[in-house]
PADO-80351 format. One line per field, with one value per atom (N, C-alpha, C, O): x, y, z; atom name; chain; residue number from 1. Coordinates in steps of 0.05 Angstrom, whole numbers, plus 5000, padded with zeros to 4 digits. Example, Ala and Ser with C-alpha at 12.3 -4.5 7.8 and 13.67 -1.06 7.14 Angstrom:
BEGIN
px = c(5264	5246	5264	5285	5257	5273	5258	5268)
py = c(4886	4910	4934	4934	4955	4979	5001	5023)
pz = c(5156	5156	5156	5169	5142	5143	5157	5161)
atom = c(N	CA	C	O	N	CA	C	O)
kette = c(A	A	A	A	A	A	A	A)
nr = c(1	1	1	1	2	2	2	2)
This chain:
BEGIN
px = c(6437	6436	6458	6455	6480	6502	6493	6498	6478	6468	6450	6452	6433	6414	6429	6423	6449	6465	6479	6479	6491	6504	6484	6489	6461	6440	6430	6427	6425	6416	6436	6429	6462	6483	6484	6486	6482	6483	6459	6461	6435	6411	6413	6405	6422	6425	6445	6441	6467	6486	6473	6478	6456	6442	6423	6420	6410	6392	6408	6399	6430	6447	6457	6457	6465	6474	6452	6456	6427	6404	6399	6394	6400	6395	6417	6411	6442	6465	6462	6466	6454	6450	6428	6430	6407	6385	6394	6387	6411	6420	6439	6438	6455	6475	6461	6473	6437	6423	6407	6391	6411	6399	6378	6362	6375	6354	6361	6343	6388	6394	6383	6384	6373	6361	6332	6319	6321	6292	6276	6284	6253	6235	6212	6205	6198	6174	6154	6149	6142	6122	6134	6119	6161	6173	6173	6178	6169	6168	6196	6215	6198	6223	6225	6204	6249	6252	6246	6243	6242	6237	6259	6254	6284	6307	6306	6312	6300	6298	6276	6279	6253	6230	6237	6231	6250	6258	6277	6274	6297	6316	6303	6309	6285	6271	6253	6252	6239	6223	6240	6232	6263	6281	6290	6290	6297	6304	6281	6286	6257	6234	6229	6224	6232	6228	6249	6243	6273	6295	6291	6295	6283	6278	6255	6256	6233	6210	6218	6211	6233	6241	6260	6259	6278	6295	6280	6284	6261	6244	6227	6224	6216	6200	6216	6208	6239	6256	6266	6266	6273	6282	6260	6265	6235	6212	6208	6202	6210	6206	6228	6223	6253	6275	6272	6278	6262	6258	6236	6236	6218	6195	6199	6183	6220	6225	6235	6259	6218	6225	6242	6253	6243	6258	6286	6299	6296	6323	6338	6326	6363	6379	6391	6385	6408	6420	6437	6442	6447	6464	6448	6459	6422	6405	6403	6393	6412	6411	6385	6374	6375	6350	6353	6375	6332	6332	6304	6284	6301	6275	6269	6286	6245	6236	6236	6226	6246	6246	6219	6212	6203	6177	6177	6156	6200	6202	6190	6181	6189	6178	6147	6135	6136	6107	6092	6102	6069	6052	6038	6033	6031	6015	5987	5975	5976	5948	5935	5949	5909	5894	5893	5885	5901	5902	5888	5887	5876	5861	5865	5865	5869	5871	5853	5850	5841	5824	5835	5840	5838	5847	5827	5816	5823	5804	5817	5834	5807	5816	5795	5774	5800	5781	5796	5816	5785	5795	5772	5751	5776	5756	5760	5782	5738	5740	5716	5697	5717	5695	5671	5676	5647	5624	5624	5616	5635	5636	5654	5648	5677	5696	5684	5687	5670	5657	5637	5634	5622	5602	5615	5605	5637	5652	5662	5661	5671	5680	5657	5659	5635	5611	5601	5593	5601	5591	5613	5608	5636	5659	5666	5670	5668	5674	5701	5707	5717	5744	5761	5761	5775	5790	5810	5815	5822	5842	5830	5844	5803	5791	5775	5768	5768	5752	5768	5784	5765	5781	5779	5799	5755	5751	5763	5775	5761	5773	5803	5816	5815	5844	5854	5874	5840	5847	5846	5863	5825	5822	5846	5857	5854	5877	5902	5919	5905	5929	5931	5953	5908	5908	5916	5931	5906	5912	5942	5956	5952	5981	5998	6019	5990	6006	6008	6029	5985	5985	6005	6019	6006	6024	6053	6071	6059	6086	6095	6116	6080	6086	6115	6128	6124	6151	6173	6195	6167	6186	6186	6206	6165	6163	6170	6183	6163	6169	6192	6188	6215	6240	6239	6250	6226	6228	6203	6200	6186	6162	6170	6187	6157	6161	6146	6123	6158	6143	6122	6129	6098	6076	6063	6062	6053	6038	6008	5993	6000	5973	5952	5954	5932	5910	5888	5875	5883	5861	5865	5874	5858	5857	5831	5824	5815	5789	5790	5797	5782	5782	5753	5741	5741	5714	5715	5729	5701	5701	5672	5654	5667	5640	5641	5655	5625	5622	5602	5578	5611	5595	5590	5607	5568	5562	5557	5563	5544	5538	5563	5563	5583	5608	5630	5653	5623	5641	5668	5689	5665	5689	5685	5662	5707	5707	5719	5742	5703	5712	5726	5716	5748	5765	5767	5772	5762	5767	5783	5775	5805	5822	5821	5825	5815	5814	5833	5830	5854	5875	5875	5874	5877	5878	5903	5913	5913	5936	5935	5924	5947	5953	5983	5998	5992	6021	6029	6014	6054	6066	6067	6076	6057	6057	6032	6021	6025	6000	6002	6024	5980	5978	5969	5957	5974	5965	5979	5966	6005	6020	6010	6008	6002	5992	5965	5961	5948	5922	5926	5913	5944	5949	5962	5955	5980	5992	5972	5973	5953	5932	5915	5910	5907	5890	5905	5894	5931	5947	5949	5946	5954	5956	5930	5930	5908	5881	5877	5869	5883	5879	5897	5888	5922	5940	5931	5933	5921	5912	5887	5885	5869	5845	5854	5845	5872	5881	5895	5891	5913	5928	5910	5916	5889	5872	5853	5842	5850	5831	5846	5834)
py = c(3068	3096	3105	3125	3090	3098	3097	3116	3076	3074	3098	3110	3104	3126	3153	3169	3157	3182	3184	3206	3162	3163	3168	3183	3155	3158	3187	3200	3198	3226	3245	3264	3240	3257	3257	3278	3233	3232	3245	3258	3241	3254	3284	3298	3294	3323	3334	3356	3320	3329	3331	3350	3312	3312	3335	3348	3342	3365	3390	3407	3393	3416	3419	3440	3396	3396	3406	3421	3396	3404	3433	3447	3444	3472	3489	3510	3480	3495	3495	3516	3472	3470	3489	3502	3490	3508	3537	3552	3544	3571	3577	3599	3558	3562	3564	3575	3554	3555	3581	3583	3600	3626	3634	3652	3620	3628	3653	3667	3660	3685	3708	3708	3727	3750	3746	3764	3721	3716	3730	3732	3740	3752	3734	3718	3737	3720	3724	3746	3702	3703	3700	3695	3702	3698	3668	3652	3660	3632	3620	3632	3594	3580	3565	3558	3558	3542	3513	3507	3495	3467	3455	3439	3461	3450	3459	3443	3484	3494	3480	3473	3476	3463	3434	3425	3420	3393	3391	3374	3409	3409	3415	3403	3434	3441	3418	3412	3405	3382	3359	3345	3355	3334	3340	3322	3365	3373	3369	3360	3376	3372	3343	3335	3325	3296	3285	3270	3293	3283	3293	3277	3318	3328	3313	3306	3308	3294	3266	3259	3251	3224	3224	3206	3244	3246	3250	3236	3269	3274	3250	3244	3236	3213	3191	3179	3185	3163	3171	3154	3196	3206	3202	3193	3209	3205	3176	3170	3159	3130	3119	3104	3127	3117	3126	3110	3149	3158	3142	3141	3131	3117	3086	3072	3076	3047	3039	3043	3027	3020	2995	2990	2979	2954	2957	2937	2982	2986	3004	3023	2997	3015	3038	3041	3054	3077	3069	3086	3045	3035	3021	3012	3019	3006	2976	2962	2966	2937	2930	2947	2906	2897	2895	2887	2903	2900	2896	2902	2885	2881	2907	2917	2917	2941	2937	2916	2956	2955	2965	2988	2946	2953	2954	2955	2953	2950	2974	2970	2997	3021	3022	3039	3006	3007	2993	2974	3003	2992	2967	2964	2949	2925	2935	2948	2928	2934	2911	2893	2910	2889	2896	2918	2878	2883	2861	2838	2868	2849	2856	2879	2835	2840	2820	2797	2829	2812	2813	2834	2789	2788	2769	2751	2775	2759	2751	2764	2729	2720	2701	2696	2690	2671	2652	2659	2629	2609	2603	2594	2609	2604	2576	2566	2563	2536	2529	2544	2505	2496	2489	2481	2491	2485	2456	2450	2438	2409	2405	2390	2420	2418	2429	2418	2451	2463	2444	2442	2431	2412	2388	2379	2378	2356	2365	2349	2389	2399	2401	2393	2412	2415	2388	2385	2368	2341	2324	2301	2335	2321	2296	2275	2298	2275	2278	2264	2297	2300	2276	2272	2262	2238	2243	2225	2267	2272	2277	2278	2281	2285	2310	2323	2318	2342	2367	2375	2379	2402	2425	2437	2432	2455	2452	2471	2429	2424	2426	2438	2413	2413	2442	2450	2456	2484	2502	2519	2498	2514	2510	2529	2484	2478	2490	2500	2488	2499	2530	2540	2544	2572	2579	2598	2564	2569	2564	2580	2542	2535	2557	2565	2566	2586	2612	2625	2620	2645	2643	2663	2620	2616	2615	2621	2608	2605	2628	2626	2650	2671	2682	2687	2686	2697	2678	2687	2653	2634	2635	2627	2645	2647	2675	2677	2695	2723	2733	2737	2737	2742	2764	2760	2787	2809	2811	2831	2791	2792	2784	2767	2797	2791	2765	2762	2747	2724	2735	2750	2726	2737	2714	2691	2721	2702	2706	2721	2694	2698	2688	2667	2705	2698	2682	2665	2688	2675	2677	2697	2655	2654	2642	2620	2657	2647	2646	2666	2624	2621	2615	2594	2633	2629	2623	2637	2602	2594	2594	2582	2606	2608	2597	2608	2577	2566	2583	2584	2597	2615	2602	2605	2587	2572	2591	2585	2614	2633	2643	2645	2649	2660	2639	2645	2614	2591	2595	2593	2601	2606	2598	2596	2595	2592	2618	2625	2632	2658	2651	2635	2664	2659	2684	2706	2682	2704	2694	2675	2707	2701	2725	2747	2719	2740	2731	2710	2748	2741	2763	2787	2754	2772	2767	2745	2789	2787	2811	2832	2807	2829	2832	2815	2853	2856	2884	2903	2886	2912	2917	2938	2898	2901	2887	2870	2894	2884	2856	2844	2845	2817	2815	2795	2837	2837	2815	2801	2811	2791	2763	2745	2759	2733	2727	2704	2747	2743	2738	2720	2753	2749	2721	2708	2713	2687	2665	2645	2668	2648	2645	2623	2667	2666	2652	2636	2659	2647	2616	2601	2608	2579	2564	2542	2577	2565	2562	2540	2583	2582	2560	2545	2559	2539	2511	2493	2507	2481	2472	2449	2491	2484	2476	2456	2491	2485	2458	2442	2453	2428	2404	2383	2406	2383	2377	2355	2395	2391	2384	2379)
pz = c(7088	7084	7064	7050	7064	7046	7017	7002	7009	6982	6976	6955	6995	6991	6988	6971	7005	7004	6977	6965	6967	6941	6919	6900	6921	6900	6900	6879	6924	6926	6915	6901	6921	6912	6881	6869	6869	6840	6828	6807	6840	6829	6832	6813	6855	6858	6839	6829	6833	6813	6786	6771	6780	6754	6753	6732	6774	6775	6770	6754	6784	6780	6751	6740	6740	6711	6693	6675	6699	6683	6685	6665	6709	6713	6701	6689	6704	6692	6662	6649	6651	6622	6613	6592	6629	6623	6622	6605	6642	6644	6620	6609	6612	6591	6563	6545	6561	6535	6532	6513	6549	6544	6564	6558	6587	6605	6621	6630	6623	6637	6621	6596	6634	6620	6613	6603	6618	6612	6633	6656	6626	6645	6649	6632	6672	6677	6655	6647	6646	6625	6598	6579	6595	6569	6563	6581	6539	6531	6530	6521	6540	6539	6513	6501	6504	6480	6488	6512	6468	6474	6490	6509	6484	6499	6528	6546	6532	6560	6575	6599	6562	6575	6582	6604	6563	6568	6592	6610	6593	6615	6642	6662	6642	6667	6676	6700	6657	6665	6675	6694	6663	6673	6702	6719	6707	6734	6754	6776	6746	6763	6769	6792	6749	6753	6772	6790	6768	6785	6814	6833	6817	6844	6857	6881	6842	6852	6862	6884	6846	6853	6877	6894	6878	6901	6927	6947	6926	6950	6957	6981	6937	6942	6956	6976	6944	6956	6983	7001	6987	7013	7034	7056	7026	7044	7051	7074	7031	7036	7054	7073	7049	7066	7095	7113	7099	7127	7141	7165	7126	7137	7138	7151	7126	7126	7154	7160	7169	7197	7199	7221	7178	7180	7168	7162	7165	7156	7175	7186	7180	7198	7181	7158	7193	7180	7156	7138	7156	7134	7113	7093	7116	7096	7100	7083	7123	7129	7143	7158	7138	7151	7181	7191	7196	7225	7234	7220	7258	7270	7285	7299	7282	7296	7326	7336	7341	7370	7380	7378	7392	7403	7434	7446	7446	7475	7490	7512	7477	7491	7488	7501	7471	7467	7490	7502	7496	7517	7506	7482	7524	7517	7512	7528	7488	7482	7469	7457	7470	7456	7427	7420	7410	7381	7366	7375	7344	7327	7298	7291	7282	7253	7239	7247	7217	7200	7172	7161	7160	7132	7118	7129	7092	7076	7050	7039	7040	7014	7003	7015	6979	6967	6948	6937	6945	6926	6907	6915	6881	6861	6849	6847	6842	6831	6814	6812	6802	6786	6805	6828	6795	6812	6822	6844	6805	6813	6837	6856	6837	6859	6885	6906	6882	6906	6917	6942	6900	6909	6924	6944	6914	6927	6954	6973	6956	6983	7002	7025	6992	7009	7019	7042	7002	7008	7022	7028	7027	7039	7024	7036	6998	6981	6966	6948	6975	6964	6975	6999	6957	6966	6988	7004	6990	7011	7038	7058	7040	7066	7068	7047	7092	7098	7093	7110	7069	7061	7080	7088	7088	7105	7133	7143	7145	7171	7170	7187	7150	7147	7141	7152	7124	7117	7142	7145	7158	7182	7201	7212	7204	7222	7210	7225	7184	7171	7176	7181	7174	7179	7208	7212	7227	7255	7260	7273	7249	7252	7239	7251	7216	7202	7217	7219	7228	7244	7267	7273	7280	7303	7295	7311	7270	7260	7242	7229	7241	7223	7226	7206	7250	7254	7244	7240	7240	7229	7199	7186	7187	7158	7147	7126	7162	7153	7171	7195	7159	7175	7196	7218	7191	7210	7228	7242	7227	7245	7273	7278	7292	7320	7327	7318	7343	7352	7373	7391	7369	7387	7402	7393	7425	7441	7434	7448	7412	7401	7421	7432	7425	7443	7429	7441	7403	7389	7359	7348	7345	7316	7308	7316	7293	7283	7253	7240	7241	7212	7204	7212	7189	7178	7149	7134	7141	7113	7103	7116	7080	7069	7041	7024	7035	7008	6993	7000	6973	6957	6930	6911	6927	6902	6879	6856	6885	6864	6849	6825	6864	6853	6850	6843	6856	6854	6869	6857	6894	6910	6939	6948	6953	6982	6993	6987	7009	7021	7047	7063	7051	7075	7092	7081	7118	7136	7160	7173	7165	7188	7207	7199	7233	7253	7275	7288	7280	7299	7321	7315	7346	7369	7385	7387	7397	7415	7434	7428	7458	7475	7474	7484	7461	7456	7449	7451	7440	7433	7403	7394	7387	7358	7347	7360	7323	7311	7301	7301	7293	7284	7255	7246	7239	7211	7195	7179	7200	7185	7192	7174	7216	7225	7211	7202	7209	7196	7166	7155	7153	7125	7120	7100	7137	7134	7138	7123	7156	7161	7135	7127	7124	7099	7077	7062	7074	7053	7057	7038	7081	7087	7082	7071	7089	7084	7054	7045	7039	7010	6997	6980	7005	6995	7001	6985	7025	7034	7018	7010	7014	6998	6970	6959	6958	6931	6930	6913	6950	6951	6954	6942	6970	6975	6952	6951	6934	6912	6887	6866)
atom = c(N	CA	C	O	N	CA	C	O	N	CA	C	O	N	CA	C	O	N	CA	C	O	N	CA	C	O	N	CA	C	O	N	CA	C	O	N	CA	C	O	N	CA	C	O	N	CA	C	O	N	CA	C	O	N	CA	C	O	N	CA	C	O	N	CA	C	O	N	CA	C	O	N	CA	C	O	N	CA	C	O	N	CA	C	O	N	CA	C	O	N	CA	C	O	N	CA	C	O	N	CA	C	O	N	CA	C	O	N	CA	C	O	N	CA	C	O	N	CA	C	O	N	CA	C	O	N	CA	C	O	N	CA	C	O	N	CA	C	O	N	CA	C	O	N	CA	C	O	N	CA	C	O	N	CA	C	O	N	CA	C	O	N	CA	C	O	N	CA	C	O	N	CA	C	O	N	CA	C	O	N	CA	C	O	N	CA	C	O	N	CA	C	O	N	CA	C	O	N	CA	C	O	N	CA	C	O	N	CA	C	O	N	CA	C	O	N	CA	C	O	N	CA	C	O	N	CA	C	O	N	CA	C	O	N	CA	C	O	N	CA	C	O	N	CA	C	O	N	CA	C	O	N	CA	C	O	N	CA	C	O	N	CA	C	O	N	CA	C	O	N	CA	C	O	N	CA	C	O	N	CA	C	O	N	CA	C	O	N	CA	C	O	N	CA	C	O	N	CA	C	O	N	CA	C	O	N	CA	C	O	N	CA	C	O	N	CA	C	O	N	CA	C	O	N	CA	C	O	N	CA	C	O	N	CA	C	O	N	CA	C	O	N	CA	C	O	N	CA	C	O	N	CA	C	O	N	CA	C	O	N	CA	C	O	N	CA	C	O	N	CA	C	O	N	CA	C	O	N	CA	C	O	N	CA	C	O	N	CA	C	O	N	CA	C	O	N	CA	C	O	N	CA	C	O	N	CA	C	O	N	CA	C	O	N	CA	C	O	N	CA	C	O	N	CA	C	O	N	CA	C	O	N	CA	C	O	N	CA	C	O	N	CA	C	O	N	CA	C	O	N	CA	C	O	N	CA	C	O	N	CA	C	O	N	CA	C	O	N	CA	C	O	N	CA	C	O	N	CA	C	O	N	CA	C	O	N	CA	C	O	N	CA	C	O	N	CA	C	O	N	CA	C	O	N	CA	C	O	N	CA	C	O	N	CA	C	O	N	CA	C	O	N	CA	C	O	N	CA	C	O	N	CA	C	O	N	CA	C	O	N	CA	C	O	N	CA	C	O	N	CA	C	O	N	CA	C	O	N	CA	C	O	N	CA	C	O	N	CA	C	O	N	CA	C	O	N	CA	C	O	N	CA	C	O	N	CA	C	O	N	CA	C	O	N	CA	C	O	N	CA	C	O	N	CA	C	O	N	CA	C	O	N	CA	C	O	N	CA	C	O	N	CA	C	O	N	CA	C	O	N	CA	C	O	N	CA	C	O	N	CA	C	O	N	CA	C	O	N	CA	C	O	N	CA	C	O	N	CA	C	O	N	CA	C	O	N	CA	C	O	N	CA	C	O	N	CA	C	O	N	CA	C	O	N	CA	C	O	N	CA	C	O	N	CA	C	O	N	CA	C	O	N	CA	C	O	N	CA	C	O	N	CA	C	O	N	CA	C	O	N	CA	C	O	N	CA	C	O	N	CA	C	O	N	CA	C	O	N	CA	C	O	N	CA	C	O	N	CA	C	O	N	CA	C	O	N	CA	C	O	N	CA	C	O	N	CA	C	O	N	CA	C	O	N	CA	C	O	N	CA	C	O	N	CA	C	O	N	CA	C	O	N	CA	C	O	N	CA	C	O	N	CA	C	O	N	CA	C	O	N	CA	C	O	N	CA	C	O	N	CA	C	O	N	CA	C	O	N	CA	C	O	N	CA	C	O	N	CA	C	O	N	CA	C	O	N	CA	C	O	N	CA	C	O)
kette = c(A	A	A	A	A	A	A	A	A	A	A	A	A	A	A	A	A	A	A	A	A	A	A	A	A	A	A	A	A	A	A	A	A	A	A	A	A	A	A	A	A	A	A	A	A	A	A	A	A	A	A	A	A	A	A	A	A	A	A	A	A	A	A	A	A	A	A	A	A	A	A	A	A	A	A	A	A	A	A	A	A	A	A	A	A	A	A	A	A	A	A	A	A	A	A	A	A	A	A	A	A	A	A	A	A	A	A	A	A	A	A	A	A	A	A	A	A	A	A	A	A	A	A	A	A	A	A	A	A	A	A	A	A	A	A	A	A	A	A	A	A	A	A	A	A	A	A	A	A	A	A	A	A	A	A	A	A	A	A	A	A	A	A	A	A	A	A	A	A	A	A	A	A	A	A	A	A	A	A	A	A	A	A	A	A	A	A	A	A	A	A	A	A	A	A	A	A	A	A	A	A	A	A	A	A	A	A	A	A	A	A	A	A	A	A	A	A	A	A	A	A	A	A	A	A	A	A	A	A	A	A	A	A	A	A	A	A	A	A	A	A	A	A	A	A	A	A	A	A	A	A	A	A	A	A	A	A	A	A	A	A	A	A	A	A	A	A	A	A	A	A	A	A	A	A	A	A	A	A	A	A	A	A	A	A	A	A	A	A	A	A	A	A	A	A	A	A	A	A	A	A	A	A	A	A	A	A	A	A	A	A	A	A	A	A	A	A	A	A	A	A	A	A	A	A	A	A	A	A	A	A	A	A	A	A	A	A	A	A	A	A	A	A	A	A	A	A	A	A	A	A	A	A	A	A	A	A	A	A	A	A	A	A	A	A	A	A	A	A	A	A	A	A	A	A	A	A	A	A	A	A	A	A	A	A	A	A	A	A	A	A	A	A	A	A	A	A	A	A	A	A	A	A	A	A	A	A	A	A	A	A	A	A	A	A	A	A	A	A	A	A	A	A	A	A	A	A	A	A	A	A	A	A	A	A	A	A	A	A	A	A	A	A	A	A	A	A	A	A	A	A	A	A	A	A	A	A	A	A	A	A	A	A	A	A	A	A	A	A	A	A	A	A	A	A	A	A	A	A	A	A	A	A	A	A	A	A	A	A	A	A	A	A	A	A	A	A	A	A	A	A	A	A	A	A	A	A	A	A	A	A	A	A	A	A	A	A	A	A	A	A	A	A	A	A	A	A	A	A	A	A	A	A	A	A	A	A	A	A	A	A	A	A	A	A	A	A	A	A	A	A	A	A	A	A	A	A	A	A	A	A	A	A	A	A	A	A	A	A	A	A	A	A	A	A	A	A	A	A	A	A	A	A	A	A	A	A	A	A	A	A	A	A	A	A	A	A	A	A	A	A	A	A	A	A	A	A	A	A	A	A	A	A	A	A	A	A	A	A	A	A	A	A	A	A	A	A	A	A	A	A	A	A	A	A	A	A	A	A	A	A	A	A	A	A	A	A	A	A	A	A	A	A	A	A	A	A	A	A	A	A	A	A	A	A	A	A	A	A	A	A	A	A	A	A	A	A	A	A	A	A	A	A	A	A	A	A	A	A	A	A	A	A	A	A	A	A	A	A	A	A	A	A	A	A	A	A	A	A	A	A	A	A	A	A	A	A	A	A	A	A	A	A	A	A	A	A	A	A	A	A	A	A	A	A	A	A	A	A	A	A	A	A	A	A	A	A	A	A	A	A	A	A	A	A	A	A	A	A	A)
nr = c(1	1	1	1	2	2	2	2	3	3	3	3	4	4	4	4	5	5	5	5	6	6	6	6	7	7	7	7	8	8	8	8	9	9	9	9	10	10	10	10	11	11	11	11	12	12	12	12	13	13	13	13	14	14	14	14	15	15	15	15	16	16	16	16	17	17	17	17	18	18	18	18	19	19	19	19	20	20	20	20	21	21	21	21	22	22	22	22	23	23	23	23	24	24	24	24	25	25	25	25	26	26	26	26	27	27	27	27	28	28	28	28	29	29	29	29	30	30	30	30	31	31	31	31	32	32	32	32	33	33	33	33	34	34	34	34	35	35	35	35	36	36	36	36	37	37	37	37	38	38	38	38	39	39	39	39	40	40	40	40	41	41	41	41	42	42	42	42	43	43	43	43	44	44	44	44	45	45	45	45	46	46	46	46	47	47	47	47	48	48	48	48	49	49	49	49	50	50	50	50	51	51	51	51	52	52	52	52	53	53	53	53	54	54	54	54	55	55	55	55	56	56	56	56	57	57	57	57	58	58	58	58	59	59	59	59	60	60	60	60	61	61	61	61	62	62	62	62	63	63	63	63	64	64	64	64	65	65	65	65	66	66	66	66	67	67	67	67	68	68	68	68	69	69	69	69	70	70	70	70	71	71	71	71	72	72	72	72	73	73	73	73	74	74	74	74	75	75	75	75	76	76	76	76	77	77	77	77	78	78	78	78	79	79	79	79	80	80	80	80	81	81	81	81	82	82	82	82	83	83	83	83	84	84	84	84	85	85	85	85	86	86	86	86	87	87	87	87	88	88	88	88	89	89	89	89	90	90	90	90	91	91	91	91	92	92	92	92	93	93	93	93	94	94	94	94	95	95	95	95	96	96	96	96	97	97	97	97	98	98	98	98	99	99	99	99	100	100	100	100	101	101	101	101	102	102	102	102	103	103	103	103	104	104	104	104	105	105	105	105	106	106	106	106	107	107	107	107	108	108	108	108	109	109	109	109	110	110	110	110	111	111	111	111	112	112	112	112	113	113	113	113	114	114	114	114	115	115	115	115	116	116	116	116	117	117	117	117	118	118	118	118	119	119	119	119	120	120	120	120	121	121	121	121	122	122	122	122	123	123	123	123	124	124	124	124	125	125	125	125	126	126	126	126	127	127	127	127	128	128	128	128	129	129	129	129	130	130	130	130	131	131	131	131	132	132	132	132	133	133	133	133	134	134	134	134	135	135	135	135	136	136	136	136	137	137	137	137	138	138	138	138	139	139	139	139	140	140	140	140	141	141	141	141	142	142	142	142	143	143	143	143	144	144	144	144	145	145	145	145	146	146	146	146	147	147	147	147	148	148	148	148	149	149	149	149	150	150	150	150	151	151	151	151	152	152	152	152	153	153	153	153	154	154	154	154	155	155	155	155	156	156	156	156	157	157	157	157	158	158	158	158	159	159	159	159	160	160	160	160	161	161	161	161	162	162	162	162	163	163	163	163	164	164	164	164	165	165	165	165	166	166	166	166	167	167	167	167	168	168	168	168	169	169	169	169	170	170	170	170	171	171	171	171	172	172	172	172	173	173	173	173	174	174	174	174	175	175	175	175	176	176	176	176	177	177	177	177	178	178	178	178	179	179	179	179	180	180	180	180	181	181	181	181	182	182	182	182	183	183	183	183	184	184	184	184	185	185	185	185	186	186	186	186	187	187	187	187	188	188	188	188	189	189	189	189	190	190	190	190)
């Protein structure tokens, strides 16, 4: 928060300088509807932009749940949340040459059964997400499903990971991590 406070202070000082400069260039005595000079318009627009960015950053800082008041990383406290059934679905795809897709379909890739190994990699990755993503909560995952669809028309393997948990936080990161691991494994094996 200290960085943000200093940034906000410097931006607000810049806004005040812009407005003071606008006033000093002859804005006092102007009446509504009177045209401003180019310099006055530029200064007013500068002040508007600075104010906009200050408010935007202030809004983002207030919503960043993984930072404490000092701007340091922290894990979100979910202890007050009720246990609920949660599910997340993530999707991805790996594009490839038609020949490669045919080899995968026919299980003729020299490294082995690509789809089976990729499915296992996705399940393992979902279970290990909190070890890979620093601020993720370790979860007692109830289910991980990995669906793979060979799409010959678009020359790709479509990946869908569905992760379920009964817990105090969602499993979106676990589903995304599973899809990523599946895609990387497919690529690695081919």
